[in-house]
Steps between C-alpha positions, in 0.01 A plus 500: 500500500573128473773362282409418141620151405474390137485122549535251215476142624561373239529747213415401145812692399791655692774666297760773492483732202588842370342800338713730285812484289838363620670763712164649596312189609277480805498158663186341643384191684153405381258245644174404330210278608124488455485810282701726730858616453744666740816671374771634729807694384852423611863552404689280254739394778203391713367281218842342454547441875150351533556257212839392634365450854203299371736265315725471809205425729361239259844336474513485880150345515608232251819435697326476839224270374740274314325585174155402630350851486290587193770739374663459159878547474449748214203691362292264281472627142124442493459753784693775321296822493632742239183707463510870586350634820121512511374848412424752619801496735387708797755529781348424842819598682880505478667205674731567792540173691464145371487168683509135391405182678431136420181359650599134542153387602327661201805448275482860383741791458372814674612828344423826678566847358426788734459867407794733543480706818741753645644373827710707735752335730824593674686178416485223241380263774211734586413525129503120459277462808256762365486322161432167672219651710338644186516164323335327797229769556194340340257775598674836456791436267538636148331330201633157410482257208504139627519215251505125569631294206615146430866415466452462125342847470780644715769352273321638192465842668872511585608405148278761336609767749870437432435497124326838526780650710757381245298623200596864558769704333816309402811576707797694366779247430753728672331633815191274530268800541180480293518635146230745398384488135680835455819360659648599834795678653736218588723559804752246363535716186576814704151635442486456123157414364466138394230391254257217558 
């Protein structure tokens, strides 16, 4: 069976979003274009890492081009997308590996999110090599979402993604662990329950 690639070049919309209440949220990447939508699930830490790496890569593009690339320094307010995910949110797959690249010729950010697969390897080097082979295997690899977006869309995506990550449960002022609405058992209080 050949690899399924969900390609959006360009998408009408590419966002990170959540379904559920803080503490029980499921995070998604969602791309929409021409009446079709693809949603892939991932971990909160993956969303945060993706947003940070996008900003870092865009900063590097600006630096290397001396500011001549069509990349804004910050996300333009007019591109802010605060709308919820498009419904129904139907998970195509759970993300395992992600990759980023800047296409200098097309002046586009390329974001790839590949389905989670179980890899077996004896060493970390073998595991890294197996992951790289899977990412490069265009015919037999696991499903992949591939999105090509402008620098402006990438900045807007990164800002929204970080806002969503930070919109979860507030941290405990003592231990920095997330507070549940019912409170939590704080290790800094020797296990006494602390209210929200």
